[in-house]
BALOBA-1460 file (C-alpha; in Angstrom, 3 decimals):
// residues 240
<rec num="1" residu="m" x="-0.007" y="-0.006" z="0.035"/>
<rec num="2" residu="t" x="1.072" y="3.615" z="-0.555"/>
<rec num="3" residu="r" x="3.078" y="5.079" z="2.271"/>
<rec num="4" residu="e" x="1.017" y="7.993" z="3.641"/>
<rec num="5" residu="l" x="3.509" y="10.697" z="4.503"/>
<rec num="6" residu="f" x="0.889" y="13.220" z="5.166"/>
<rec num="7" residu="r" x="-0.290" y="11.358" z="8.265"/>
<rec num="8" residu="d" x="2.513" y="12.339" z="10.473"/>
<rec num="9" residu="d" x="3.640" y="15.564" z="8.737"/>
<rec num="10" residu="a" x="0.983" y="17.742" z="7.160"/>
<rec num="11" residu="t" x="3.486" y="20.376" z="6.183"/>
<rec num="12" residu="l" x="5.288" y="18.254" z="3.674"/>
<rec num="13" residu="e" x="4.688" y="19.899" z="0.240"/>
<rec num="14" residu="e" x="6.346" y="17.344" z="-1.942"/>
<rec num="15" residu="c" x="8.048" y="13.937" z="-2.027"/>
<rec num="16" residu="a" x="10.015" y="11.699" z="-4.485"/>
<rec num="17" residu="a" x="7.760" y="8.708" z="-5.498"/>
<rec num="18" residu="a" x="7.516" y="5.857" z="-8.018"/>
<rec num="19" residu="v" x="4.375" y="5.000" z="-9.909"/>
<rec num="20" residu="s" x="3.218" y="1.565" z="-8.699"/>
<rec num="21" residu="r" x="0.397" y="1.274" z="-11.241"/>
<rec num="22" residu="v" x="-2.212" y="3.047" z="-13.322"/>
<rec num="23" residu="n" x="-5.754" y="1.770" z="-12.818"/>
<rec num="24" residu="d" x="-8.088" y="1.134" z="-15.614"/>
<rec num="25" residu="r" x="-9.562" y="4.695" z="-15.407"/>
<rec num="26" residu="g" x="-6.212" y="6.381" z="-15.574"/>
<rec num="27" residu="g" x="-5.789" y="6.953" z="-11.841"/>
<rec num="28" residu="i" x="-2.263" y="6.883" z="-10.700"/>
<rec num="29" residu="v" x="-1.025" y="4.905" z="-7.547"/>
<rec num="30" residu="l" x="2.334" y="5.870" z="-6.007"/>
<rec num="31" residu="d" x="4.484" y="3.935" z="-3.583"/>
<rec num="32" residu="q" x="4.358" y="6.992" z="-1.194"/>
<rec num="33" residu="t" x="2.595" y="10.403" z="-1.384"/>
<rec num="34" residu="v" x="1.990" y="13.795" z="0.375"/>
<rec num="35" residu="f" x="-1.539" y="13.927" z="-1.314"/>
<rec num="36" residu="y" x="-4.391" y="13.582" z="1.117"/>
<rec num="37" residu="p" x="-7.325" y="11.552" z="-0.345"/>
<rec num="38" residu="t" x="-10.932" y="12.731" z="0.137"/>
<rec num="39" residu="g" x="-12.263" y="11.449" z="3.299"/>
<rec num="40" residu="g" x="-13.630" y="12.546" z="6.769"/>
<rec num="41" residu="g" x="-15.223" y="15.611" z="5.210"/>
<rec num="42" residu="q" x="-11.850" y="16.961" z="3.970"/>
<rec num="43" residu="p" x="-11.459" y="17.172" z="0.118"/>
<rec num="44" residu="g" x="-8.695" y="15.444" z="-1.636"/>
<rec num="45" residu="d" x="-5.619" y="17.365" z="-2.407"/>
<rec num="46" residu="s" x="-4.698" y="18.705" z="-5.858"/>
<rec num="47" residu="g" x="-1.242" y="19.507" z="-7.291"/>
<rec num="48" residu="v" x="1.292" y="18.132" z="-9.931"/>
<rec num="49" residu="l" x="3.370" y="15.057" z="-10.537"/>
<rec num="50" residu="v" x="6.632" y="16.156" z="-12.067"/>
<rec num="51" residu="l" x="8.468" y="13.500" z="-14.172"/>
<rec num="52" residu="e" x="12.161" y="13.176" z="-14.370"/>
<rec num="53" residu="d" x="12.294" y="15.125" z="-17.819"/>
<rec num="54" residu="g" x="10.357" y="18.058" z="-16.129"/>
<rec num="55" residu="v" x="6.898" y="17.316" z="-17.770"/>
<rec num="56" residu="e" x="4.196" y="18.003" z="-15.231"/>
<rec num="57" residu="i" x="0.845" y="15.958" z="-14.840"/>
<rec num="58" residu="a" x="-1.800" y="18.055" z="-13.197"/>
<rec num="59" residu="i" x="-3.728" y="16.091" z="-10.416"/>
<rec num="60" residu="a" x="-7.308" y="17.314" z="-10.137"/>
<rec num="61" residu="t" x="-8.057" y="15.525" z="-6.791"/>
<rec num="62" residu="t" x="-7.030" y="12.581" z="-4.857"/>
<rec num="63" residu="v" x="-9.443" y="9.758" z="-3.675"/>
<rec num="64" residu="k" x="-9.364" y="6.217" z="-2.084"/>
<rec num="65" residu="d" x="-10.349" y="3.227" z="-4.177"/>
<rec num="66" residu="r" x="-13.541" y="1.851" z="-2.414"/>
<rec num="67" residu="e" x="-12.644" y="-1.624" z="-3.248"/>
<rec num="68" residu="t" x="-8.799" y="-1.815" z="-2.826"/>
<rec num="69" residu="g" x="-8.338" y="1.167" z="-0.351"/>
<rec num="70" residu="e" x="-5.517" y="2.458" z="-2.564"/>
<rec num="71" residu="i" x="-4.921" y="6.226" z="-2.703"/>
<rec num="72" residu="v" x="-5.577" y="7.269" z="-6.316"/>
<rec num="73" residu="h" x="-4.229" y="10.365" z="-7.870"/>
<rec num="74" residu="v" x="-6.737" y="11.496" z="-10.459"/>
<rec num="75" residu="p" x="-5.239" y="13.498" z="-13.380"/>
<rec num="76" residu="a" x="-6.954" y="16.432" z="-14.715"/>
<rec num="77" residu="e" x="-8.985" y="16.039" z="-18.026"/>
<rec num="78" residu="g" x="-6.606" y="15.558" z="-20.954"/>
<rec num="79" residu="q" x="-3.554" y="14.574" z="-18.898"/>
<rec num="80" residu="e" x="-1.595" y="11.455" z="-20.039"/>
<rec num="81" residu="p" x="-0.736" y="9.252" z="-16.953"/>
<rec num="82" residu="p" x="3.009" y="8.115" z="-16.537"/>
<rec num="83" residu="a" x="4.046" y="4.550" z="-17.057"/>
<rec num="84" residu="p" x="4.407" y="2.212" z="-14.112"/>
<rec num="85" residu="g" x="7.828" y="2.386" z="-12.696"/>
<rec num="86" residu="a" x="8.254" y="6.106" z="-13.519"/>
<rec num="87" residu="k" x="9.903" y="8.375" z="-11.044"/>
<rec num="88" residu="v" x="8.155" y="11.461" z="-10.170"/>
<rec num="89" residu="t" x="8.108" y="14.192" z="-7.629"/>
<rec num="90" residu="a" x="4.622" y="14.415" z="-6.098"/>
<rec num="91" residu="r" x="3.827" y="18.196" z="-5.212"/>
<rec num="92" residu="i" x="0.645" y="19.466" z="-3.671"/>
<rec num="93" residu="n" x="-1.136" y="22.845" z="-3.900"/>
<rec num="94" residu="m" x="0.182" y="23.971" z="-0.548"/>
<rec num="95" residu="d" x="-1.848" y="27.102" z="-0.314"/>
<rec num="96" residu="l" x="-5.069" y="25.154" z="-0.540"/>
<rec num="97" residu="r" x="-3.748" y="22.494" z="1.910"/>
<rec num="98" residu="r" x="-3.078" y="25.085" z="4.471"/>
<rec num="99" residu="r" x="-6.439" y="26.806" z="4.282"/>
<rec num="100" residu="r" x="-7.919" y="23.294" z="4.760"/>
<rec num="101" residu="m" x="-5.635" y="22.551" z="7.707"/>
<rec num="102" residu="r" x="-6.792" y="25.794" z="9.388"/>
<rec num="103" residu="a" x="-10.529" y="25.108" z="8.799"/>
<rec num="104" residu="h" x="-10.239" y="21.411" z="9.995"/>
<rec num="105" residu="t" x="-8.498" y="22.359" z="13.193"/>
<rec num="106" residu="a" x="-11.065" y="25.101" z="13.736"/>
<rec num="107" residu="m" x="-13.739" y="22.446" z="13.508"/>
<rec num="108" residu="h" x="-12.139" y="20.332" z="16.388"/>
<rec num="109" residu="l" x="-12.316" y="23.553" z="18.423"/>
<rec num="110" residu="m" x="-15.919" y="23.909" z="17.669"/>
<rec num="111" residu="c" x="-16.448" y="20.412" z="18.862"/>
<rec num="112" residu="a" x="-14.880" y="21.297" z="22.185"/>
<rec num="113" residu="l" x="-17.223" y="24.253" z="22.462"/>
<rec num="114" residu="v" x="-20.472" y="22.714" z="21.397"/>
<rec num="115" residu="p" x="-21.172" y="19.647" z="23.622"/>
<rec num="116" residu="f" x="-23.418" y="17.698" z="21.414"/>
<rec num="117" residu="p" x="-23.023" y="14.716" z="19.054"/>
<rec num="118" residu="v" x="-21.691" y="15.588" z="15.455"/>
<rec num="119" residu="t" x="-23.936" y="14.314" z="12.736"/>
<rec num="120" residu="g" x="-21.881" y="15.662" z="9.778"/>
<rec num="121" residu="g" x="-19.348" y="18.133" z="8.615"/>
<rec num="122" residu="q" x="-17.408" y="19.456" z="5.752"/>
<rec num="123" residu="v" x="-13.922" y="21.150" z="5.416"/>
<rec num="124" residu="g" x="-14.066" y="23.915" z="2.849"/>
<rec num="125" residu="d" x="-11.234" y="26.009" z="1.316"/>
<rec num="126" residu="d" x="-12.177" y="29.139" z="3.187"/>
<rec num="127" residu="g" x="-14.069" y="27.793" z="6.265"/>
<rec num="128" residu="g" x="-16.422" y="24.825" z="6.720"/>
<rec num="129" residu="r" x="-19.417" y="23.534" z="8.700"/>
<rec num="130" residu="l" x="-20.404" y="21.168" z="11.251"/>
<rec num="131" residu="d" x="-23.868" y="19.564" z="12.028"/>
<rec num="132" residu="f" x="-24.794" y="18.889" z="15.571"/>
<rec num="133" residu="a" x="-27.727" y="16.943" z="17.170"/>
<rec num="134" residu="i" x="-28.906" y="19.925" z="19.269"/>
<rec num="135" residu="d" x="-32.255" y="19.616" z="21.021"/>
<rec num="136" residu="d" x="-32.319" y="23.148" z="22.483"/>
<rec num="137" residu="p" x="-32.566" y="25.788" z="19.821"/>
<rec num="138" residu="d" x="-31.058" y="28.440" z="22.217"/>
<rec num="139" residu="a" x="-28.088" y="26.265" z="23.324"/>
<rec num="140" residu="v" x="-25.701" y="27.801" z="20.813"/>
<rec num="141" residu="n" x="-25.361" y="31.510" z="19.890"/>
<rec num="142" residu="r" x="-23.521" y="32.742" z="16.811"/>
<rec num="143" residu="e" x="-21.779" y="35.821" z="18.343"/>
<rec num="144" residu="d" x="-20.968" y="33.976" z="21.587"/>
<rec num="145" residu="l" x="-19.369" y="30.833" z="19.738"/>
<rec num="146" residu="t" x="-17.421" y="33.251" z="17.473"/>
<rec num="147" residu="e" x="-15.921" y="34.976" z="20.432"/>
<rec num="148" residu="k" x="-15.103" y="31.739" z="22.296"/>
<rec num="149" residu="l" x="-13.500" y="30.197" z="19.182"/>
<rec num="150" residu="n" x="-11.238" y="33.187" z="18.629"/>
<rec num="151" residu="v" x="-10.158" y="33.311" z="22.240"/>
<rec num="152" residu="m" x="-9.224" y="29.554" z="22.104"/>
<rec num="153" residu="i" x="-7.346" y="30.200" z="18.868"/>
<rec num="154" residu="a" x="-5.424" y="33.049" z="20.152"/>
<rec num="155" residu="r" x="-4.149" y="30.983" z="23.169"/>
<rec num="156" residu="n" x="-2.116" y="29.068" z="20.641"/>
<rec num="157" residu="h" x="-2.682" y="25.630" z="22.077"/>
<rec num="158" residu="p" x="-0.431" y="22.814" z="20.757"/>
<rec num="159" residu="v" x="-1.950" y="20.270" z="18.080"/>
<rec num="160" residu="n" x="-0.369" y="16.956" z="18.184"/>
<rec num="161" residu="i" x="-0.814" y="13.587" z="16.537"/>
<rec num="162" residu="a" x="-0.925" y="10.262" z="18.715"/>
<rec num="163" residu="y" x="-1.845" y="6.822" z="18.136"/>
<rec num="164" residu="i" x="-3.747" y="4.664" z="20.476"/>
<rec num="165" residu="s" x="-4.728" y="0.920" z="20.459"/>
<rec num="166" residu="e" x="-8.272" y="-0.119" z="19.341"/>
<rec num="167" residu="e" x="-8.778" y="-1.554" z="22.870"/>
<rec num="168" residu="e" x="-8.163" y="2.008" z="24.325"/>
<rec num="169" residu="l" x="-10.716" y="3.497" z="22.015"/>
<rec num="170" residu="d" x="-13.191" y="0.751" z="22.981"/>
<rec num="171" residu="a" x="-12.600" y="1.736" z="26.627"/>
<rec num="172" residu="n" x="-13.251" y="5.378" z="25.923"/>
<rec num="173" residu="p" x="-16.157" y="5.560" z="23.394"/>
<rec num="174" residu="e" x="-16.938" y="9.189" z="24.169"/>
<rec num="175" residu="m" x="-13.642" y="10.070" z="22.124"/>
<rec num="176" residu="v" x="-15.738" y="9.403" z="18.931"/>
<rec num="177" residu="r" x="-17.771" y="12.519" z="18.519"/>
<rec num="178" residu="t" x="-19.246" y="11.665" z="15.027"/>
<rec num="179" residu="m" x="-22.377" y="9.707" z="14.942"/>
<rec num="180" residu="s" x="-22.238" y="8.562" z="11.280"/>
<rec num="181" residu="v" x="-18.548" y="8.060" z="10.746"/>
<rec num="182" residu="k" x="-16.339" y="5.609" z="12.699"/>
<rec num="183" residu="p" x="-12.605" y="5.447" z="12.821"/>
<rec num="184" residu="p" x="-11.210" y="2.781" z="10.511"/>
<rec num="185" residu="r" x="-10.089" y="-0.370" z="12.201"/>
<rec num="186" residu="g" x="-7.936" y="-3.321" z="11.220"/>
<rec num="187" residu="a" x="-4.503" y="-1.791" z="11.543"/>
<rec num="188" residu="g" x="-4.271" y="-2.256" z="15.209"/>
<rec num="189" residu="t" x="-3.814" y="1.512" z="16.010"/>
<rec num="190" residu="i" x="-6.085" y="4.544" z="15.849"/>
<rec num="191" residu="r" x="-4.950" y="7.919" z="14.919"/>
<rec num="192" residu="v" x="-5.743" y="10.662" z="17.306"/>
<rec num="193" residu="v" x="-5.655" y="14.465" z="17.159"/>
<rec num="194" residu="e" x="-4.889" y="16.089" z="20.475"/>
<rec num="195" residu="i" x="-5.299" y="19.934" z="20.993"/>
<rec num="196" residu="g" x="-3.844" y="21.374" z="24.260"/>
<rec num="197" residu="e" x="-1.614" y="19.683" z="26.671"/>
<rec num="198" residu="n" x="-2.407" y="16.136" z="26.829"/>
<rec num="199" residu="g" x="-5.566" y="16.743" z="24.612"/>
<rec num="200" residu="e" x="-7.175" y="18.801" z="27.333"/>
<rec num="201" residu="i" x="-9.054" y="20.882" z="24.751"/>
<rec num="202" residu="d" x="-10.015" y="18.255" z="22.353"/>
<rec num="203" residu="r" x="-8.911" y="14.675" z="21.763"/>
<rec num="204" residu="q" x="-10.787" y="12.503" z="19.068"/>
<rec num="205" residu="p" x="-9.898" y="10.086" z="16.297"/>
<rec num="206" residu="c" x="-9.202" y="11.971" z="13.010"/>
<rec num="207" residu="g" x="-7.289" y="11.076" z="9.775"/>
<rec num="208" residu="g" x="-7.144" y="14.727" z="8.443"/>
<rec num="209" residu="t" x="-4.479" y="17.248" z="8.303"/>
<rec num="210" residu="h" x="-4.156" y="19.971" z="10.853"/>
<rec num="211" residu="v" x="-1.925" y="22.932" z="11.834"/>
<rec num="212" residu="s" x="0.726" y="22.447" z="14.598"/>
<rec num="213" residu="a" x="-0.755" y="25.138" z="16.945"/>
<rec num="214" residu="t" x="-4.173" y="26.873" z="17.098"/>
<rec num="215" residu="g" x="-2.666" y="30.327" z="16.402"/>
<rec num="216" residu="e" x="-2.061" y="29.253" z="12.856"/>
<rec num="217" residu="i" x="-5.718" y="29.068" z="12.227"/>
<rec num="218" residu="g" x="-6.100" y="32.784" z="12.467"/>
<rec num="219" residu="a" x="-9.443" y="34.638" z="13.152"/>
<rec num="220" residu="v" x="-12.730" y="32.830" z="12.377"/>
<rec num="221" residu="e" x="-16.272" y="34.003" z="12.092"/>
<rec num="222" residu="v" x="-19.388" y="31.803" z="12.799"/>
<rec num="223" residu="t" x="-21.567" y="33.034" z="9.916"/>
<rec num="224" residu="k" x="-24.794" y="31.026" z="10.305"/>
<rec num="225" residu="i" x="-26.661" y="28.515" z="12.503"/>
<rec num="226" residu="e" x="-29.304" y="26.749" z="10.421"/>
<rec num="227" residu="k" x="-32.003" y="24.361" z="11.326"/>
<rec num="228" residu="k" x="-31.705" y="21.202" z="9.501"/>
<rec num="229" residu="g" x="-34.451" y="18.993" z="10.878"/>
<rec num="230" residu="r" x="-36.134" y="18.807" z="14.359"/>
<rec num="231" residu="m" x="-32.782" y="18.489" z="16.330"/>
<rec num="232" residu="n" x="-30.060" y="18.924" z="13.616"/>
<rec num="233" residu="r" x="-28.275" y="22.390" z="13.704"/>
<rec num="234" residu="r" x="-25.797" y="23.427" z="11.019"/>
<rec num="235" residu="i" x="-23.115" y="25.737" z="12.083"/>
<rec num="236" residu="r" x="-21.175" y="27.539" z="9.360"/>
<rec num="237" residu="f" x="-17.962" y="29.523" z="9.730"/>
<rec num="238" residu="r" x="-15.267" y="31.223" z="7.717"/>
<rec num="239" residu="l" x="-11.706" y="31.863" z="7.983"/>
<rec num="240" residu="v" x="-11.325" y="35.705" z="8.278"/>
């Protein structure tokens, strides 16, 4: 399987790689990559693969093959994929990645401030949204939540990646905030994002990319709280 370099270092912009294979739809599989595949509400990375002769292949997005679990780099329309075995430099659109890292980390802070089950979410390029099962329509206030988020961001809490056993997760089921998406199992360990010393602010399983400290998020604004069903509330925010 492809070595997922972005899991432990989300700041890597590029890496050397070799083409493992090209699938029947022209998708490119590498032996290792810095490209994050669509998942967990976060879009897949775009960027380029640079061949040894300098030719660039534009990558429109990155996905995981539903059947094999392989990370597939999807070329933009009209791009000719390289031959298996070709050596490439895999380079992501880092500006886009950083904005998504900021938004995704802000969503974890929102989870810490809104003590209700998460029913859905989406990381955007300039913000995002989270859906919560909230039974009290007055439980969350837009202006108050904006203020609290920015205070938490300004305190510049550290953001770390840790790994726990599946048994530890089973013993602490409250760590899983999302009702519809469960952490992948089978590898023996679960990747966890911890915000604050020893995860005192937020600690939950997550495979996405994040900043290294909350101050990197910058200011945010909660723009809207929408009613999406009897209990569901959708909270939208933007990076300022």
